[in-house]
C-alpha positions in Angstrom: 0.0 0.0 0.0 1.2 3.5 -0.7 2.4 5.8 2.0 -0.2 8.6 2.8 1.2 11.9 1.5 1.3 15.1 3.6 -1.5 16.5 1.3 -3.6 13.3 1.8 -3.0 13.4 5.5 -4.1 17.1 5.7 -7.2 16.4 3.7 -8.1 13.3 5.8 -7.5 15.3 9.1 -9.8 18.1 7.9 -12.5 15.6 6.8 -12.3 13.7 10.0 -12.5 16.8 12.2 -15.4 18.1 10.1 -17.4 15.1 11.2 -16.9 15.8 14.9 -19.5 17.7 17.0 -18.7 21.4 16.8 -18.9 21.7 20.6 -15.5 19.8 20.8 -13.9 22.7 18.9 -15.3 25.5 21.0 -12.6 27.9 22.0 -10.0 26.1 20.0 -8.9 29.4 18.6 -5.6 28.2 17.2 -7.4 25.4 15.3 -6.0 22.0 14.3 -2.6 22.2 12.7 -0.7 19.6 10.6 3.0 19.8 11.3 5.2 17.9 8.7 7.9 16.9 11.2 8.4 14.0 13.6 8.1 14.9 17.3 9.8 12.8 19.9 9.6 12.9 23.7 12.4 10.8 25.1 11.8 7.3 23.8 8.3 8.1 22.5 7.1 9.4 19.2 4.4 12.0 19.7 1.5 11.7 17.2 -0.4 14.8 18.4 -0.3 17.4 21.0 -2.7 19.9 22.7 -1.1 23.3 23.3 -2.3 26.2 25.3 -0.3 29.3 24.6 -1.1 32.8 26.0 -0.2 34.4 22.7 -1.2 31.8 20.1 -4.3 30.4 21.9 -5.4 26.8 22.2 -4.6 24.4 19.4 -4.1 20.8 18.4 -1.1 19.8 16.5 -1.0 16.5 14.5 2.6 15.5 13.5 2.5 14.0 10.1 6.1 12.9 10.3 5.3 10.9 13.5 2.4 9.2 11.8 4.7 8.4 8.8 7.3 6.9 11.1 4.8 4.8 13.1 2.5 3.8 10.2 4.7 3.8 7.1 3.0 1.7 4.4 0.0 0.7 6.5 -3.4 0.7 4.7 -4.9 4.2 4.3 -7.9 3.1 6.5 -5.4 2.5 9.3 -3.9 6.0 8.9 -7.4 7.5 9.0 -8.3 5.5 12.2 -5.1 6.7 13.9 -5.8 10.4 12.8 -9.3 10.2 14.2 -8.1 8.6 17.5 -5.3 11.1 17.9 -7.6 14.1 17.1 -10.2 13.0 19.6 -7.6 12.3 22.2 -6.1 15.8 21.9 -9.6 17.3 21.8 -10.3 15.6 25.1 -7.3 17.5 26.6 -8.9 20.7 25.2 -12.4 19.9 26.7 -10.9 19.0 30.0 -8.9 22.2 30.1 -12.1 24.2 29.5 -13.7 22.3 32.4 -10.7 22.9 34.7 -9.7 19.2 35.0 -6.8 17.2 33.7 -7.9 13.6 34.1 -6.4 12.5 30.8 -3.0 13.7 31.7 -3.2 11.7 34.9 -4.2 8.6 32.9 -1.3 9.2 30.6 1.2 9.5 33.5 -0.1 6.3 35.0 0.3 4.5 31.7 3.8 5.8 31.3 4.7 4.6 34.8 3.3 1.1 34.0 5.3 1.0 30.7 8.5 1.9 32.4 8.0 -0.6 35.2 7.6 -3.6 32.8 
């Protein structure tokens, strides 16, 4: 199967986000951005990230390069599933931030602790 191009990735991300309830995007004034590069955090490849910046606002970044590294020549349906899962995950960070909670970050920290203890 062919590798999903950056253009195809961007179109798929826009299409997927367009199917989500608009309430999830409320106050996401920086929007959803596709970044061509790979992002790493220690030993982990970061697929997406929720950012709150006083100057730039709140935004979700999807790292195409990270998807490319992790999915490579996987079927395009698998790419789309991962884009959707990552976008929803990052939007959960956004919604939780609006609600003044950070439960997902706590879950992620616990998962990292489990992974490093194995």
